[in-house]
C-alpha positions, 0 to 999 in steps of 0.5 A: 290487534293489541299493543302487546301483539304488536310490540312483540312484532316489531321487536321480533324483526328488527332484532333481527334486521341488524344482521339482514343489513349485514348482507345487503353492503359489499356489492350493492351500494347503500342507497342502490339496495333501499331503493330496491328495498322499498320499491319491492316494500311499496309494491306490495304494499299497494297490491294489498290495498288493492286486494282489500280495496282500500283507497289510496286518493289523497289529497295534496296536504296529504301527500306533503305528509307522505312526502316528508315521511318518506324522505326521513324514515323510508330515504336519509334514515336508512341511507345513514344507517346502512352507511354507518354499517360500512364503518363501524361494528352491529354494537355501536351502530345498536347503541347509537340508534337506542338513543332515538329513545331519549330524542323521542321524548324530547321531541314529544315534549317539545313538538306535542307536548307530552309529559314522559314520567318518572317512570318512563324515564327511569325506563329510558334510563335502565335500557341505555345502560343495559345496553351500553353493558350489553356490548361494553365489552366487544367496544373496548376492543374498537380503536377511536379511529377517524373511520369510527367516529365517522361511522358513529356519527353516522348512526347517531344522525340516523336516530334522530332523522329517525326520530323526526320521522315518528314525530311527521308519523304520529302527526299524521295521525292525529290529522287520521290519515290511516297507517296502511295507506301512508306506509304505501305511499311514503314507502314509494317516495322514499324509494324516487326520493333515494333513487334520486340520491343514487344517481346523484351521486353515480352510483351504478344501478347493479344487482347482487344475484347471490341467494343472501342478498335475494334472501335478506333484501326479501327479508327486510323488504317484506318482515322488515318494512312493512310487516315491522313499520306497520305494527311499529307506526301503529303502535306509536300512533296508541301509547306515544313516541315516547314510549314507543321509542323504547323498541330500539332498545329492545333489537340488540337484546333480539339480535344477541339472542339470536346469536346465542340460538344460532351462532353459538355465542355463550352468555357472560356476566355482560349479557346478563346484567345488561338484558336484566336491566334492559327488561328492568327499563321495558316494563317500566316503559310499557307500563300502563299509566295509573 
């Protein structure tokens, strides 16, 4: 599959998962919902590996990579993201998580010695400015309460955690660990670790039997986890985290387009200018190096 296809799949799916997460909040504690999500996702992947006869036998050192990736990318990251959306709007959450692009650039430089070109840095700057412009009307209506500050901090910590997870995935791929099998074990460990957090926190493992909860859980597990993470981490291994991370800036643009198409949102000047800046930045970041 081409890089362009992997990128489009990642952006389209993850651009819609912010809305799906909203339907997960309420009856079931966030940590418990995450356990259900990754229990389902890892089960799908174990079955897929069995059908495709993909070996799941790895040594202890490889499993340490899987545990660390599960902790960062499929456990702590999502606990912080789900908890953040209890206190703040999806707009603020989107802006906070878009900072992962810059964090990826910095960590890639420190850990792997990857130098981001001036074009990539300019594209990243345009993308972040575009996101702020997109959501400026919503942000001005929000009062900076303790809850908003706390939620924003959780989201930023989630972006930082996810970025470290990106680095672990890139390191794992440099060790020639296959993406599908790595995700299978990592999602399993992520679900187990989150389950431990839920038990220690005293959360009840209840279930919401409504159609919206079950449908959103299934979508998040199968598409938001299995398909999107498979596409994104494969892309990350090919072009590097400093470029693949731009997908986090594109997510809110897709979310806005869905709102325009299905929720009657009317495009205004902020949306047009913001989306233009994000798309321009996208073209700069993902343009092939000469």
